[in-house]
PLY file of the C-alpha trace (Angstrom):
ply
format ascii 1.0
element vertex 78
property float x
property float y
property float z
element edge 77
property int vertex1
property int vertex2
end_header
123.33 79.44 113.67
122.92 82.34 111.22
121.17 85.52 112.26
120.19 87.99 109.57
119.11 91.53 110.35
117.03 93.21 107.66
116.27 96.90 107.83
113.45 98.22 105.70
111.78 101.59 105.56
108.41 101.70 107.23
106.30 102.30 104.15
103.77 100.26 102.32
103.94 98.82 98.85
100.94 100.87 97.77
99.80 104.44 98.50
97.05 103.32 100.88
99.43 101.48 103.25
102.12 102.81 105.53
103.86 99.55 106.43
104.64 96.12 105.01
101.97 93.51 105.64
102.54 90.49 107.86
102.39 88.37 104.69
105.16 90.41 103.05
107.32 90.08 106.17
106.68 86.32 106.26
107.75 86.10 102.61
110.99 87.96 103.41
111.73 85.64 106.32
111.03 82.57 104.22
113.05 83.77 101.25
116.08 84.81 103.28
116.03 81.56 105.22
115.81 79.52 102.02
118.77 81.37 100.50
120.87 80.47 103.53
119.71 76.86 103.24
120.42 76.65 99.51
123.73 78.54 99.47
125.31 77.71 102.84
123.36 74.57 103.79
122.11 76.25 106.99
119.04 74.45 108.38
115.83 76.44 108.48
115.31 75.64 112.15
118.62 77.25 113.11
118.24 80.43 111.06
116.96 83.62 112.65
115.73 86.58 110.62
115.00 89.90 112.31
113.12 92.59 110.40
113.54 96.12 111.67
111.20 98.73 110.28
112.76 102.18 110.28
110.61 105.29 109.82
111.17 106.68 106.34
112.39 110.04 107.62
115.15 108.27 109.60
116.86 107.11 106.38
119.16 109.16 104.20
120.35 108.73 100.64
122.56 110.98 98.58
122.96 113.42 101.46
119.20 113.91 101.83
116.37 112.34 103.79
114.88 109.62 101.58
111.54 111.41 100.94
113.40 114.51 99.64
115.84 112.39 97.60
112.90 110.62 95.97
111.13 113.92 95.25
114.21 115.32 93.57
114.82 112.11 91.65
111.24 112.04 90.41
111.50 115.70 89.36
114.72 114.89 87.48
116.95 117.10 89.58
118.97 114.26 91.11
0 1
1 2
2 3
3 4
4 5
5 6
6 7
7 8
8 9
9 10
10 11
11 12
12 13
13 14
14 15
15 16
16 17
17 18
18 19
19 20
20 21
21 22
22 23
23 24
24 25
25 26
26 27
27 28
28 29
29 30
30 31
31 32
32 33
33 34
34 35
35 36
36 37
37 38
38 39
39 40
40 41
41 42
42 43
43 44
44 45
45 46
46 47
47 48
48 49
49 50
50 51
51 52
52 53
53 54
54 55
55 56
56 57
57 58
58 59
59 60
60 61
61 62
62 63
63 64
64 65
65 66
66 67
67 68
68 69
69 70
70 71
71 72
72 73
73 74
74 75
75 76
76 77
């Protein structure tokens, strides 16, 4: 019985949203489950997918909090 933990930043896919939609999460669950079925022959009804949304300021990248890393990258300083 596979169990997959997915961590994503809590941010939307457009400027007017601050979190993934239920439909986006459902698509992740479906896609991950199907990969396990197709690659490892794991049945869908025995696959568990857990999505954990982590606040954006709780992630780091390149020694910086993600928002600052992205600002620097966009400005061309990273």
